[in-house]
C-alpha positions as CSV (number, residue, x, y, z in Angstrom):
1,M,8.4,8.1,16.2
2,A,7.6,5.9,13.1
3,R,4.4,3.8,13.0
4,A,3.0,1.2,10.6
5,I,-0.8,1.1,10.6
6,W,-3.3,-1.2,8.8
7,N,-7.0,-1.7,9.2
8,G,-7.0,0.7,12.3
9,A,-4.3,-1.2,14.2
10,V,-0.7,-0.1,14.9
11,I,1.4,-3.0,13.6
12,A,4.8,-1.5,14.5
13,E,6.1,1.6,16.4
14,S,9.7,2.7,16.9
15,A,12.0,5.7,16.9
16,A,14.9,3.5,15.8
17,V,14.0,2.7,12.2
18,E,16.3,2.2,9.3
19,R,15.5,3.9,5.9
20,V,16.6,2.0,2.8
21,E,15.4,2.8,-0.7
22,G,12.6,5.0,0.7
23,N,11.2,2.2,3.0
24,L,11.3,2.3,6.8
25,Y,12.5,-0.9,8.4
26,F,11.3,-1.4,12.0
27,P,13.3,-3.4,14.5
28,R,11.7,-6.8,14.9
29,A,11.2,-6.1,18.6
30,A,9.0,-3.1,17.7
31,V,6.6,-5.2,15.5
32,K,3.6,-6.7,17.2
33,P,3.8,-10.4,16.3
34,E,0.1,-11.0,16.8
35,F,-0.5,-9.2,13.5
36,L,1.9,-11.2,11.4
37,R,1.5,-14.6,9.8
38,D,4.3,-16.4,8.0
39,S,4.1,-16.5,4.2
40,A,5.9,-18.7,1.7
41,Q,6.6,-15.8,-0.5
42,T,10.2,-14.8,-1.2
43,T,12.0,-12.3,-3.6
44,V,15.6,-11.7,-4.3
45,C,17.4,-8.3,-4.3
46,G,20.8,-8.2,-5.9
47,W,22.4,-6.2,-3.1
48,K,20.2,-7.0,0.0
49,G,19.7,-10.8,-0.5
50,T,16.6,-12.9,-0.2
51,A,13.5,-11.4,1.4
52,R,10.9,-13.4,3.2
53,Y,7.3,-12.1,3.7
54,H,4.6,-12.1,6.3
55,D,0.9,-11.6,5.8
56,V,-0.5,-8.8,8.0
57,V,-3.7,-9.9,9.7
58,V,-6.0,-7.6,11.7
59,D,-9.6,-8.4,12.8
60,G,-9.7,-11.4,10.4
61,Q,-8.7,-9.2,7.4
62,V,-5.6,-10.5,5.6
63,N,-3.2,-8.3,3.7
64,A,-1.1,-11.0,1.9
65,G,2.7,-10.4,1.8
66,A,2.4,-6.9,3.2
67,A,5.5,-7.2,5.4
68,W,9.0,-8.3,4.4
69,Y,12.3,-8.8,6.0
70,Y,15.8,-10.1,5.2
71,P,16.7,-13.0,7.6
72,D,20.3,-13.2,6.3
73,P,21.0,-9.9,4.4
74,K,24.1,-9.4,2.4
75,P,26.9,-7.4,4.1
76,A,25.9,-4.1,2.4
77,A,22.4,-4.4,4.0
78,A,23.5,-5.6,7.4
79,N,21.8,-2.7,9.1
80,I,18.3,-4.2,8.3
81,R,19.0,-7.6,9.8
82,D,16.2,-8.3,12.3
83,H,14.1,-5.5,10.8
84,V,10.7,-5.5,9.1
85,A,9.3,-3.2,6.4
86,F,5.7,-2.8,5.1
87,W,3.8,-2.0,1.9
88,R,0.5,-3.0,0.1
89,G,-1.7,-0.5,1.9
90,V,0.0,-0.4,5.2
91,T,0.4,3.2,6.2
92,V,3.9,4.1,7.4
93,E,4.2,7.4,9.2
94,G,7.4,9.1,10.5
């Protein structure tokens, strides 16, 4: 079972994660939406497509852009459609 934890809260938990470039991508359904806030931040990956970001918010503390996902990944990254990954101090176990 993989888990994403920040500021003492479990943000996501699932046994069905995808590993891409060393990052674990959690199914969207395994991520607790109450801890995510939309962000305007985007980046572009040559083979995955355009990433969108969420801020992770726990107990009033904000970790800006700490979660990302590909809403419309390129065909080579189709396995991470509807999945979310974490960084910037979010601990990912599993």
